C-alpha positions in Angstrom: 29.4 -25.3 -18.8 28.7 -21.3 -18.3 31.1 -19.1 -16.8 30.1 -16.0 -15.4 33.2 -13.2 -15.9 33.4 -10.6 -13.2 35.3 -7.0 -14.8 36.5 -4.3 -13.0 38.3 -2.3 -15.7 41.7 -4.6 -15.2 42.8 -7.4 -18.0 41.4 -10.6 -17.4 42.6 -13.8 -15.8 44.0 -16.2 -18.0 41.0 -18.5 -17.1 38.6 -16.2 -18.3 40.2 -15.6 -21.6 40.4 -19.3 -21.8 36.1 -19.6 -20.6 36.0 -16.7 -24.0 37.6 -18.2 -26.2 36.1 -21.5 -25.6 32.3 -20.1 -25.6 29.7 -20.6 -28.2 27.2 -18.0 -26.4 28.3 -15.1 -24.6 26.0 -13.0 -22.3 26.7 -9.5 -20.9 25.3 -5.8 -21.1 26.3 -3.5 -24.0 29.3 -1.5 -22.5 30.2 -5.5 -21.6 30.2 -6.9 -24.8 31.4 -3.3 -26.8 34.7 -4.4 -24.6 35.4 -7.4 -26.8 35.0 -6.4 -30.1 36.0 -9.7 -31.3 33.0 -11.3 -29.8 30.8 -9.6 -32.4 33.0 -10.6 -36.0 30.7 -13.1 -38.1 30.9 -16.5 -37.5 31.9 -16.1 -33.7 30.0 -16.9 -30.6 26.5 -15.6 -30.6 25.6 -12.9 -28.2 22.7 -12.1 -26.2 22.4 -8.5 -25.0 21.4 -8.8 -20.9 18.8 -5.9 -20.6 15.7 -8.2 -19.2 17.1 -10.7 -17.6 14.4 -13.7 -18.6 15.3 -13.9 -22.3 18.8 -14.1 -21.6 18.2 -17.0 -19.0 16.3 -18.9 -21.4 18.7 -18.8 -23.5 21.4 -19.9 -21.2 19.4 -22.6 -20.3 18.6 -24.1 -23.9 21.6 -23.4 -25.4 24.0 -26.7 -26.1 27.8 -25.6 -25.5 30.0 -23.5 -23.2 28.8 -20.2 -22.3 29.9 -16.7 -20.3 28.3 -14.4 -18.8 29.7 -10.7 -18.5 28.9 -9.0 -15.6 30.5 -6.1 -13.5 32.8 -6.4 -10.2 31.8 -9.0 -8.3 28.9 -10.9 -9.7 27.4 -12.6 -6.7 27.4 -9.0 -4.6 23.9 -7.6 -6.0 24.2 -9.2 -9.3 23.2 -12.4 -11.8 24.6 -15.1 -9.6 21.5 -14.9 -7.6 19.1 -15.0 -10.9 21.4 -17.7 -12.2 21.1 -19.7 -9.2 17.0 -19.1 -8.6 16.5 -20.9 -12.7 18.8 -23.6 -11.5 21.6 -23.1 -13.8 24.7 -24.9 -13.1 27.7 -22.4 -13.2 31.5 -21.3 -12.3 32.4 -17.7 -10.8 35.0 -15.7 -11.7 34.8 -12.8 -9.8 36.4 -9.2 -9.9 36.8 -6.3 -7.0 33.3 -5.3 -6.6 32.8 -1.5 -7.1 32.1 -0.8 -3.4 35.4 -2.4 -2.4 37.4 -0.3 -5.0 35.3 2.8 -3.9 36.3 2.2 -0.4 39.6 1.5 -1.1 40.5 4.5 -3.6 38.9 6.6 -0.4 41.5 4.7 2.3 38.5 4.0 4.1 38.1 0.3 6.1 34.5 -0.5 5.1 33.6 -4.3 7.3 31.4 -1.7 9.3 29.7 -0.3 6.0 26.3 -0.9 5.3 26.1 -1.5 1.5 22.2 -0.6 -0.4 21.3 -0.5 -3.9 18.7 1.9 -5.6 18.9 0.0 -9.0 15.5 -1.0 -10.3 14.3 -0.5 -6.6 11.9 1.7 -4.9 15.0 4.0 -3.6 13.1 5.2 -0.3 15.0 2.5 2.2 18.2 3.2 0.6 18.1 6.8 1.5 16.6 5.8 4.7 19.8 3.6 5.4 21.8 6.7 4.7 19.7 8.6 7.4 20.4 6.0 10.0 23.7 5.0 9.4 27.1 7.0 9.1 28.7 4.8 6.8 26.7 3.3 3.6 28.2 2.5 0.0 25.1 3.4 -2.4 25.0 1.7 -5.8 23.2 3.9 -7.4 20.5 3.5 -10.2 18.2 5.9 -12.7 16.6 8.6 -10.4 18.2 8.0 -7.4 21.8 8.8 -8.2 24.8 11.4 -6.4 22.4 14.5 -6.6 18.9 12.6 -5.2 20.8 11.3 -2.5 22.4 14.4 -1.7 19.0 16.3 -1.9 17.7 13.6 0.2 20.0 14.1 3.0 19.0 18.0 3.6 18.9 18.0 7.3 21.6 15.0 8.3 24.9 15.7 9.0 26.4 13.7 6.2 29.0 14.5 3.7 29.3 12.5 0.0 32.5 10.7 -1.8 30.8 9.9 -5.4 33.3 7.7 -7.4 32.8 7.8 -11.0 34.0 5.7 -13.9 35.5 2.9 -11.5 38.5 1.0 -13.1 38.5 3.5 -16.6 40.6 6.3 -17.2 38.1 8.5 -16.5 37.8 7.3 -12.6 37.5 10.5 -10.5 36.7 10.4 -6.6 35.1 13.8 -5.5 33.9 14.9 -1.9 31.7 17.3 -0.9 28.3 18.1 0.8 25.4 16.6 0.3 23.7 20.2 -0.7 26.7 20.5 -3.0 26.4 17.0 -4.2 22.6 17.5 -4.9 23.7 20.9 -7.3 26.3 18.9 -9.5 25.8 17.0 -12.6 27.3 13.5 -12.2 28.2 10.7 -14.9 27.6 7.4 -14.9 28.6 4.9 -13.6 28.6 5.8 -10.1 29.3 4.8 -6.7 28.4 6.9 -3.8 29.8 6.8 0.3 28.0 8.8 2.7 29.7 9.5 5.5 28.9 10.8 9.0 31.0 14.2 9.5 32.1 12.8 12.7 32.4 9.3 14.4 30.0 8.6 16.8 31.4 7.8 20.4 32.0 4.5 21.8 32.8 3.6 17.8 35.4 0.1 18.8 34.4 -2.5 16.3 33.4 -6.2 16.7 36.2 -7.6 14.7 34.4 -10.8 14.7 31.5 -9.8 12.8 29.9 -7.0 10.7 27.4 -5.1 13.4 23.8 -4.6 12.0 21.7 -4.8 14.8 22.6 -3.3 18.1 19.4 -3.6 20.1 20.2 -7.2 19.5 23.4 -7.2 21.5 25.6 -8.1 18.5 28.1 -5.7 18.5 29.3 -2.9 20.8 30.0 -0.6 18.1 27.1 1.7 18.6 26.5 0.7 22.4 26.9 2.4 26.1 28.1 0.4 28.5 24.9 -1.6 29.7 22.6 -0.5 27.1 21.8 -4.3 25.9 18.4 -5.1 24.2 15.4 -2.6 24.3 12.7 -0.9 26.0 15.7 0.8 28.2 15.4 1.5 31.6 14.6 5.2 32.4 17.7 5.8 33.6 19.4 5.0 30.6 18.2 8.6 29.7 18.2 12.2 31.1 15.2 13.4 31.4 14.9 15.9 34.1 11.6 17.9 33.5 10.7 15.6 30.5 8.0 13.5 30.9 9.5 10.1 30.2 8.0 7.1 28.2 8.1 4.0 30.5 9.9 1.4 29.1 6.7 -1.0 29.6 5.1 1.7 27.4 8.0 1.7 25.2 8.4 -2.3 25.0 4.6 -2.3 23.4 5.0 0.9 21.1 8.3 -0.2 19.4 6.4 -3.7 18.9 3.6 -1.6 17.0 6.3 0.9 15.2 8.0 -2.3 14.0 11.4 -0.2 13.5 14.2 -0.8 11.5 16.4 -0.7 8.7 15.5 1.5 5.4 12.6 2.8 7.7 12.2 6.5 8.7 9.9 7.1 11.7 8.8 10.2 13.2 8.9 10.9 17.1 6.6 13.3 17.5 6.6 15.3 20.8 9.9 13.4 21.2 10.2 14.9 25.0 13.7 13.2 26.0 14.0 11.3 22.5 13.4 8.0 24.1 11.5 6.4 22.1 12.9 7.7 18.7 16.8 6.6 20.2 15.2 3.2 20.7 13.8 2.7 17.1 17.1 4.2 15.8 18.9 1.1 17.6 16.6 -1.2 15.9 18.7 0.3 13.0 15.9 3.2 11.4 16.3 6.5 10.5 14.9 8.6 12.9 13.3 12.5 13.3 12.4 13.6 16.6 9.9 16.4 16.6 10.1 18.7 19.7 8.8 22.2 20.9 11.0 23.0 23.9 14.5 23.9 23.1 16.2 22.5 26.4 14.5 19.3 25.4 15.8 19.3 21.9 19.0 19.7 23.1 18.4 17.0 25.9 17.4 14.4 22.8 20.2 15.2 21.0 22.4 14.1 24.0 20.8 11.1 24.7 21.0 10.4 21.1 24.8 10.8 21.0 25.4 8.9 24.3 23.5 6.0 22.8 26.1 6.3 20.0 22.8 6.8 17.5 22.0 9.6 15.4 18.5 11.0 15.5 17.6 14.3 13.7 16.0 16.3 16.0 14.1 19.4 14.9 12.5 22.4 16.7 8.9 23.1 16.2 5.3 22.6 17.1 3.2 19.8 15.5 1.5 20.0 13.1 3.5 23.2 10.8 6.8 21.4 12.2 6.0 18.2 10.0 5.0 19.9 6.9 8.3 19.9 5.1 9.7 16.4 6.5 10.1 13.9 4.5 7.3 10.9 4.5 7.4 8.4 7.1 7.0 4.9 7.6 5.7 4.7 11.1 5.0 7.2 13.3 5.5 7.9 17.7 2.7 10.4 18.8 3.6 11.5 22.2 1.4 14.3 22.3 -0.6 17.0 19.7 -4.0 16.2 20.0 -6.5 15.5 17.4 -5.0 17.7 14.9 -1.6 16.6 15.0 -2.9 12.9 14.6 -4.7 14.2 11.4 -1.7 15.4 10.4 0.2 12.7 10.8 -2.5 10.1 9.0 -2.1 12.4 6.2 0.9 11.5 4.9 0.0 7.5 5.1 2.7 5.8 7.1 2.3 1.9 7.6 2.2 2.2 11.5 1.2 5.0 13.7 1.1 5.1 17.5 0.1 7.2 19.8 0.6 7.5 23.7 -2.3 9.0 26.1 -2.7 10.0 29.7 -6.8 11.1 29.7 -8.8 8.5 28.7 -11.5 11.5 27.0 -8.9 11.6 24.2 -8.8 8.1 23.7 -12.1 7.8 21.8 -10.8 11.7 19.8 -7.3 9.7 18.3 -9.4 6.4 17.0 -12.2 8.8 15.8 -9.1 10.7 13.6 -7.4 7.5 12.7 -10.6 5.6 11.4 -11.6 8.6 9.3 -8.6 8.4 7.6 -8.4 4.6 7.1 -6.7 3.1 9.3 -7.3 -0.3 11.0 -7.3 0.7 15.0 -6.4 -0.6 18.1 -5.1 -0.3 21.5 -4.5 -1.1 25.2 -4.5 0.5 28.8 -0.4 -0.4 29.5 -0.4 -0.3 33.7 2.8 -1.9 35.1 3.5 -2.7 38.9 7.4 -3.0 39.4 8.9 -4.8 42.2 9.8 -2.3 45.3 12.0 -3.4 48.0 10.6 -3.4 51.8 12.5 -4.0 54.8 13.1 -7.3 55.8 14.0 -8.7 52.0 10.7 -8.4 51.0 9.1 -6.7 47.8 5.7 -4.8 47.3 4.0 -3.5 43.9 4.9 -0.4 42.9 2.4 1.4 40.1 3.6 3.4 37.1 1.2 5.7 35.8 -1.1 4.2 33.0 -0.7 5.2 29.8 -3.6 4.4 26.4 -1.5 3.2 23.6 -3.8 3.7 20.3 -2.1 2.0 17.6 -3.4 2.4 13.7 -1.9 0.1 10.3 -2.8 1.3 7.1 -4.9 -1.2 4.5 -3.6 -3.2 2.1 -2.3 -0.7 -1.1 -2.2 2.2 1.2 1.0 3.1 1.2 2.8 2.4 -2.2 6.2 1.9 -3.1 7.6 5.5 -3.6 9.7 6.7 -6.7 12.3 9.0 -6.5 10.5 11.9 -7.7 7.9 11.0 -4.7 10.7 11.6 -2.5 10.8 14.9 -3.7 14.5 15.0 -4.6 15.2 17.0 -7.6 17.2 15.4 -10.5 20.4 17.1 -11.5 20.8 19.5 -13.6 22.9 22.1 -12.7 26.5 21.7 -13.2 28.2 24.1 -10.3 32.0 22.6 -10.1 32.5 20.2 -6.9 36.3 20.5 -6.0 37.2 16.6 -6.2 38.8 14.9 -3.3 41.5 13.7 -5.7 43.5 14.0 -8.8 42.0 11.4 -11.7 43.4 8.2 -10.8 44.3 6.2 -14.1 43.1 2.7 -14.7 42.1 0.8 -18.4 39.0 1.2 -20.4 37.5 3.7 -22.5 35.9 7.0 -21.5 32.4 6.4 -23.3 29.3 6.9 -20.5 28.8 4.3 -18.2 26.1 2.9 -16.5 24.5 2.0 -13.3 24.6 -1.3 -11.2 28.1 -2.4 -9.5 29.8 0.2 -11.2 32.8 -0.3 -13.4 34.2 0.0 -17.1 32.4 1.7 -20.3 29.4 1.4 -22.0 26.0 2.9 -22.4 23.1 2.7 -19.8 21.7 -0.7 -19.4 18.0 -0.4 -17.4 15.2 -2.3 -16.3 14.8 -4.8 -13.8 17.3 -7.1 -15.4 19.7 -5.3 -15.8 23.0 -6.9 -14.8 24.9 -5.2 -12.2 
């Protein structure tokens, strides 16, 4: 029988202690095994250090007798339970408190409306983009993407950080700071980072019956203004005034080709009223809207706020304004000509959509995208809407035709990136940061911890199979 025991720095339950006493094989990270010196005594249970996961799974599968797997927090939450289940092993789970739950508890915050992401052994960019898009995110950090790197990546976004270090130990500490201060500080492992908006968005009622993931699906009222359900919203849902408005029918096709979603970063270049970027944000993507007109920038910000989404608006003219922005996953180009398209393509997003009013510019856009190695396609969107006539009848009222050109990067053209490729500086400075509260007592040693679902003492355990 295999028993998976979660550890959070508190004393083990009698059932967990009994499982350890009966086990003839115990697997766990070094820090977990070190918490029970009796396990390494001569003639005691065989121990397997969890680093690379495959050898440990082989040992568990081949073992004839009782076995225990030691894991951090709740082993079913970004933990080893999934791997055990996929291997076909039968086991019992005795969970402890998840590090995410404990971090929010220490901060005194509800977390049923939070998004949880992990950077451990993964491309960090999707997790960072979720922090850019959502106003309450918990990050399970990993090597190369800890609090300092997250803080640096949030430059330009209105966020605050709460860093929870050494949860469940005598060295437990909570620190609240700005992303800039977080980027300058050297943090201790293990840690969990809470990324929070600095002010609540309007229409912030929580739906009480489910966690809200995607406001455009109509599953949540948390981010939604009255009546704004679905996508390809009516033009009346945005304040456009003198800005050229991308019509709903054009937006519908553009969104389908952009494919926005959580973990993505979308640029809306030549944003105008911001309608395309706002709709992408309603699908859960992080969005940067670039607009050269200052009045339209303010209008785009107001529209985003009205729809309860966080869109970073960057004043400036493309392509110059694009140079210092983080790399996008998808880009909508609403204006700027071939030079802007070339600059966008040079950043290698997976998908590009260009909206054009003049037929002569279509061939230029396709040529620029073809030269950059993209597969291109396009369509003329020419909608005719019902318009009322006397006598309770209708005519068709034509909207202005718009050409949409879309481009998709070939296989392997947009490889996953590391934290270094995100231009995230590593920690190194030691400028002090004011803690959000006093050191909080808890059991455990003061040895350096390791990343993952972060509890307790030990050394850093890394690699794709490291237990969390």
